[in-house]
N, CA and C atoms as a LAMMPS dump frame, in Angstrom:
ITEM: TIMESTEP
0
ITEM: NUMBER OF ATOMS
318
ITEM: BOX BOUNDS ff ff ff
-5.0000000000000000e+02 5.0000000000000000e+02
-5.0000000000000000e+02 5.0000000000000000e+02
-5.0000000000000000e+02 5.0000000000000000e+02
ITEM: ATOMS id mol type element x y z
1 1 1 N -352.124 -95.61 84.196
2 1 2 C -353.003 -96.637 84.701
3 1 3 C -352.582 -97 86.12
4 2 1 N -353.522 -97.151 86.993
5 2 2 C -353.262 -97.476 88.388
6 2 3 C -353.077 -98.976 88.541
7 3 1 N -351.881 -99.401 88.901
8 3 2 C -351.618 -100.831 89.054
9 3 3 C -351.518 -101.177 90.532
10 4 1 N -352.254 -102.209 90.925
11 4 2 C -352.215 -102.659 92.313
12 4 3 C -350.917 -103.404 92.581
13 5 1 N -350.441 -103.325 93.805
14 5 2 C -349.248 -104.133 94.121
15 5 3 C -349.587 -105.613 94.057
16 6 1 N -348.608 -106.426 93.751
17 6 2 C -348.825 -107.86 93.61
18 6 3 C -349.214 -108.531 94.908
19 7 1 N -349.782 -109.704 94.776
20 7 2 C -350.168 -110.497 95.938
21 7 3 C -348.956 -111.28 96.43
22 8 1 N -348.892 -111.494 97.729
23 8 2 C -347.763 -112.227 98.298
24 8 3 C -347.854 -113.704 97.9
25 9 1 N -346.745 -114.38 98.012
26 9 2 C -346.687 -115.8 97.676
27 9 3 C -347.613 -116.605 98.586
28 10 1 N -347.711 -116.202 99.839
29 10 2 C -348.592 -116.909 100.779
30 10 3 C -350.047 -116.818 100.351
31 11 1 N -350.464 -115.637 99.917
32 11 2 C -351.851 -115.452 99.475
33 11 3 C -352.114 -116.287 98.229
34 12 1 N -351.162 -116.304 97.319
35 12 2 C -351.325 -117.094 96.094
36 12 3 C -351.471 -118.58 96.42
37 13 1 N -350.562 -119.079 97.256
38 13 2 C -350.601 -120.505 97.595
39 13 3 C -351.883 -120.872 98.328
40 14 1 N -352.292 -120.015 99.271
41 14 2 C -353.516 -120.295 100.02
42 14 3 C -354.737 -120.269 99.104
43 15 1 N -354.774 -119.337 98.17
44 15 2 C -355.896 -119.238 97.234
45 15 3 C -355.982 -120.476 96.352
46 16 1 N -354.843 -120.935 95.864
47 16 2 C -354.818 -122.138 95.02
48 16 3 C -355.284 -123.343 95.829
49 17 1 N -354.822 -123.453 97.078
50 17 2 C -355.274 -124.556 97.938
51 17 3 C -356.783 -124.502 98.163
52 18 1 N -357.309 -123.286 98.351
53 18 2 C -358.753 -123.134 98.557
54 18 3 C -359.53 -123.608 97.338
55 19 1 N -359.036 -123.302 96.142
56 19 2 C -359.711 -123.751 94.917
57 19 3 C -359.665 -125.27 94.831
58 20 1 N -358.488 -125.844 95.086
59 20 2 C -358.344 -127.291 94.946
60 20 3 C -359.159 -128.054 95.984
61 21 1 N -359.223 -127.537 97.209
62 21 2 C -359.98 -128.25 98.243
63 21 3 C -361.484 -128.011 98.118
64 22 1 N -361.882 -126.862 97.591
65 22 2 C -363.305 -126.565 97.476
66 22 3 C -363.901 -126.847 96.121
67 23 1 N -363.097 -127.428 95.242
68 23 2 C -363.546 -127.684 93.871
69 23 3 C -364.744 -128.64 93.832
70 24 1 N -364.774 -129.623 94.723
71 24 2 C -365.858 -130.608 94.72
72 24 3 C -367.192 -130.012 95.169
73 25 1 N -367.163 -128.851 95.817
74 25 2 C -368.388 -128.202 96.285
75 25 3 C -369.051 -127.352 95.207
76 26 1 N -368.382 -127.182 94.079
77 26 2 C -368.909 -126.368 92.982
78 26 3 C -369.154 -127.242 91.764
79 27 1 N -369.909 -126.697 90.821
80 27 2 C -370.243 -127.491 89.643
81 27 3 C -369.092 -127.578 88.645
82 28 1 N -368.135 -126.659 88.73
83 28 2 C -366.967 -126.702 87.84
84 28 3 C -365.783 -126.029 88.527
85 29 1 N -364.622 -126.204 87.948
86 29 2 C -363.419 -125.561 88.488
87 29 3 C -363.541 -124.04 88.367
88 30 1 N -364.103 -123.593 87.263
89 30 2 C -364.253 -122.153 87.054
90 30 3 C -365.156 -121.54 88.133
91 31 1 N -366.212 -122.242 88.515
92 31 2 C -367.102 -121.754 89.571
93 31 3 C -366.34 -121.659 90.899
94 32 1 N -365.485 -122.632 91.181
95 32 2 C -364.672 -122.596 92.402
96 32 3 C -363.694 -121.434 92.352
97 33 1 N -363.104 -121.205 91.193
98 33 2 C -362.157 -120.101 91.03
99 33 3 C -362.863 -118.765 91.262
100 34 1 N -364.044 -118.603 90.678
101 34 2 C -364.786 -117.351 90.856
102 34 3 C -365.148 -117.129 92.323
103 35 1 N -365.533 -118.18 93.004
104 35 2 C -365.904 -118.073 94.407
105 35 3 C -364.717 -117.637 95.268
106 36 1 N -363.582 -118.288 95.09
107 36 2 C -362.392 -117.956 95.883
108 36 3 C -361.864 -116.574 95.508
109 37 1 N -361.883 -116.232 94.225
110 37 2 C -361.401 -114.92 93.783
111 37 3 C -362.215 -113.807 94.421
112 38 1 N -363.521 -113.998 94.543
113 38 2 C -364.367 -112.991 95.188
114 38 3 C -364.001 -112.847 96.665
115 39 1 N -363.623 -113.935 97.297
116 39 2 C -363.274 -113.89 98.725
117 39 3 C -361.961 -113.168 98.986
118 40 1 N -360.98 -113.351 98.091
119 40 2 C -359.672 -112.724 98.338
120 40 3 C -359.528 -111.376 97.639
121 41 1 N -360.453 -111.044 96.747
122 41 2 C -360.432 -109.739 96.101
123 41 3 C -359.528 -109.637 94.893
124 42 1 N -359.401 -110.714 94.144
125 42 2 C -358.626 -110.644 92.901
126 42 3 C -359.531 -111.051 91.74
127 43 1 N -359.048 -110.844 90.533
128 43 2 C -359.811 -111.235 89.35
129 43 3 C -359.758 -112.758 89.201
130 44 1 N -360.851 -113.366 88.766
131 44 2 C -360.846 -114.82 88.585
132 44 3 C -359.768 -115.298 87.607
133 45 1 N -359.507 -114.524 86.576
134 45 2 C -358.488 -114.903 85.595
135 45 3 C -357.101 -114.919 86.234
136 46 1 N -356.857 -114.017 87.165
137 46 2 C -355.583 -113.996 87.89
138 46 3 C -355.411 -115.283 88.685
139 47 1 N -356.446 -115.649 89.401
140 47 2 C -356.4 -116.878 90.199
141 47 3 C -356.248 -118.111 89.303
142 48 1 N -356.905 -118.103 88.151
143 48 2 C -356.78 -119.224 87.21
144 48 3 C -355.333 -119.348 86.727
145 49 1 N -354.69 -118.213 86.468
146 49 2 C -353.289 -118.272 86.012
147 49 3 C -352.372 -118.783 87.124
148 50 1 N -352.637 -118.414 88.386
149 50 2 C -351.852 -118.945 89.505
150 50 3 C -352.016 -120.453 89.583
151 51 1 N -353.239 -120.911 89.392
152 51 2 C -353.531 -122.348 89.444
153 51 3 C -352.798 -123.086 88.321
154 52 1 N -352.826 -122.508 87.119
155 52 2 C -352.127 -123.128 85.983
156 52 3 C -350.622 -123.192 86.218
157 53 1 N -350.045 -122.115 86.755
158 53 2 C -348.602 -122.099 87.033
159 53 3 C -348.232 -123.154 88.074
160 54 1 N -349.078 -123.292 89.09
161 54 2 C -348.821 -124.295 90.121
162 54 3 C -348.878 -125.696 89.526
163 55 1 N -349.83 -125.945 88.636
164 55 2 C -349.934 -127.262 88.014
165 55 3 C -348.733 -127.556 87.115
166 56 1 N -348.228 -126.548 86.435
167 56 2 C -347.024 -126.739 85.609
168 56 3 C -345.825 -127.027 86.503
169 57 1 N -345.683 -126.26 87.59
170 57 2 C -344.544 -126.438 88.491
171 57 3 C -344.55 -127.803 89.178
172 58 1 N -345.74 -128.357 89.434
173 58 2 C -345.823 -129.666 90.087
174 58 3 C -345.838 -130.823 89.088
175 59 1 N -345.861 -130.512 87.791
176 59 2 C -345.818 -131.557 86.771
177 59 3 C -347.169 -132.101 86.374
178 60 1 N -348.255 -131.508 86.838
179 60 2 C -349.591 -131.986 86.475
180 60 3 C -350.02 -131.486 85.1
181 61 1 N -349.323 -130.48 84.585
182 61 2 C -349.646 -129.888 83.296
183 61 3 C -348.332 -129.63 82.558
184 62 1 N -348.298 -129.871 81.253
185 62 2 C -347.055 -129.617 80.519
186 62 3 C -346.783 -128.118 80.404
187 63 1 N -345.51 -127.773 80.362
188 63 2 C -345.113 -126.376 80.219
189 63 3 C -343.767 -126.123 80.862
190 64 1 N -343.351 -124.878 80.823
191 64 2 C -342.069 -124.48 81.384
192 64 3 C -342.262 -124.061 82.838
193 65 1 N -341.544 -124.713 83.729
194 65 2 C -341.664 -124.389 85.153
195 65 3 C -340.964 -123.068 85.445
196 66 1 N -341.251 -122.504 86.609
197 66 2 C -340.615 -121.242 87.002
198 66 3 C -339.102 -121.396 87.095
199 67 1 N -338.64 -122.533 87.607
200 67 2 C -337.202 -122.774 87.703
201 67 3 C -336.536 -122.823 86.337
202 68 1 N -337.179 -123.504 85.396
203 68 2 C -336.637 -123.58 84.038
204 68 3 C -336.637 -122.208 83.381
205 69 1 N -337.701 -121.449 83.583
206 69 2 C -337.791 -120.12 82.981
207 69 3 C -336.692 -119.201 83.502
208 70 1 N -336.432 -119.251 84.795
209 70 2 C -335.369 -118.405 85.348
210 70 3 C -334 -118.868 84.847
211 71 1 N -333.823 -120.166 84.689
212 71 2 C -332.551 -120.688 84.162
213 71 3 C -332.359 -120.253 82.704
214 72 1 N -333.432 -120.322 81.898
215 72 2 C -333.357 -119.863 80.508
216 72 3 C -332.977 -118.389 80.441
217 73 1 N -333.586 -117.59 81.315
218 73 2 C -333.306 -116.167 81.338
219 73 3 C -331.844 -115.908 81.684
220 74 1 N -331.337 -116.652 82.67
221 74 2 C -329.939 -116.509 83.076
222 74 3 C -328.996 -116.909 81.928
223 75 1 N -329.314 -117.999 81.241
224 75 2 C -328.474 -118.452 80.13
225 75 3 C -328.515 -117.472 78.957
226 76 1 N -329.677 -116.883 78.692
227 76 2 C -329.776 -115.896 77.617
228 76 3 C -328.937 -114.663 77.937
229 77 1 N -328.959 -114.225 79.205
230 77 2 C -328.145 -113.08 79.619
231 77 3 C -326.658 -113.396 79.447
232 78 1 N -326.26 -114.59 79.884
233 78 2 C -324.862 -115.003 79.758
234 78 3 C -324.456 -115.084 78.287
235 79 1 N -325.348 -115.587 77.451
236 79 2 C -325.079 -115.697 76.022
237 79 3 C -324.868 -114.315 75.403
238 80 1 N -325.712 -113.337 75.777
239 80 2 C -325.547 -111.966 75.272
240 80 3 C -324.198 -111.392 75.677
241 81 1 N -323.815 -111.608 76.942
242 81 2 C -322.527 -111.099 77.426
243 81 3 C -321.362 -111.733 76.673
244 82 1 N -321.439 -113.031 76.425
245 82 2 C -320.359 -113.721 75.704
246 82 3 C -320.271 -113.261 74.255
247 83 1 N -321.411 -113.043 73.618
248 83 2 C -321.404 -112.538 72.235
249 83 3 C -320.776 -111.149 72.185
250 84 1 N -321.096 -110.321 73.176
251 84 2 C -320.529 -108.971 73.227
252 84 3 C -319.015 -109.038 73.423
253 85 1 N -318.564 -109.891 74.33
254 85 2 C -317.121 -110.043 74.566
255 85 3 C -316.42 -110.577 73.319
256 86 1 N -317.063 -111.525 72.637
257 86 2 C -316.496 -112.087 71.417
258 86 3 C -316.376 -111.011 70.329
259 87 1 N -317.377 -110.14 70.225
260 87 2 C -317.341 -109.053 69.248
261 87 3 C -316.181 -108.102 69.542
262 88 1 N -315.971 -107.801 70.807
263 88 2 C -314.863 -106.926 71.204
264 88 3 C -313.528 -107.566 70.839
265 89 1 N -313.392 -108.865 71.099
266 89 2 C -312.142 -109.56 70.765
267 89 3 C -311.888 -109.581 69.26
268 90 1 N -312.942 -109.78 68.472
269 90 2 C -312.782 -109.763 67.008
270 90 3 C -312.321 -108.387 66.534
271 91 1 N -312.905 -107.337 67.078
272 91 2 C -312.504 -105.985 66.677
273 91 3 C -311.073 -105.686 67.091
274 92 1 N -310.685 -106.139 68.289
275 92 2 C -309.313 -105.915 68.753
276 92 3 C -308.316 -106.675 67.878
277 93 1 N -308.66 -107.903 67.515
278 93 2 C -307.766 -108.69 66.654
279 93 3 C -307.613 -108.028 65.294
280 94 1 N -308.726 -107.526 64.747
281 94 2 C -308.66 -106.85 63.452
282 94 3 C -307.824 -105.579 63.542
283 95 1 N -307.958 -104.847 64.636
284 95 2 C -307.189 -103.617 64.832
285 95 3 C -305.7 -103.913 64.876
286 96 1 N -305.317 -104.921 65.678
287 96 2 C -303.895 -105.227 65.811
288 96 3 C -303.329 -105.864 64.544
289 97 1 N -304.134 -106.607 63.816
290 97 2 C -303.675 -107.18 62.548
291 97 3 C -303.404 -106.062 61.542
292 98 1 N -304.296 -105.079 61.499
293 98 2 C -304.096 -103.947 60.589
294 98 3 C -302.867 -103.143 61
295 99 1 N -302.666 -102.965 62.297
296 99 2 C -301.49 -102.233 62.78
297 99 3 C -300.211 -102.972 62.397
298 100 1 N -300.253 -104.282 62.43
299 100 2 C -299.083 -105.086 62.044
300 100 3 C -298.797 -104.929 60.554
301 101 1 N -299.847 -104.867 59.739
302 101 2 C -299.653 -104.684 58.298
303 101 3 C -299.139 -103.292 57.958
304 102 1 N -299.549 -102.293 58.717
305 102 2 C -299.147 -100.911 58.462
306 102 3 C -297.721 -100.618 58.95
307 103 1 N -297.174 -101.504 59.783
308 103 2 C -295.859 -101.273 60.343
309 103 3 C -294.796 -101.421 59.239
310 104 1 N -293.792 -100.548 59.276
311 104 2 C -292.729 -100.586 58.269
312 104 3 C -291.761 -101.734 58.585
313 105 1 N -291.355 -102.45 57.539
314 105 2 C -290.385 -103.535 57.784
315 105 3 C -289.011 -102.955 58.169
316 106 1 N -288.227 -103.715 58.901
317 106 2 C -286.897 -103.235 59.349
318 106 3 C -285.835 -103.58 58.368
């Protein structure tokens, strides 16, 4: 499948601003989104998702902000690494405990 390269952050922000400032000139938000999407050459649903993300990030809509999502991702990665290190330590402890039991008394 042929995937287009993503839109720059500037284009996204400008498109969202265009929808918000031109919303009063249309009969609905969806009509404004369709109008702006046609002008910049993206799908209306794409522009709607950019608008929703911006509203979440600014606190106008409930949800997980981009900053929180990246922090969650970082914490999940760290958690995986710590679990892996803990597993290695448990195996090493079991190995050395068994070696101690197998050792002949003096």
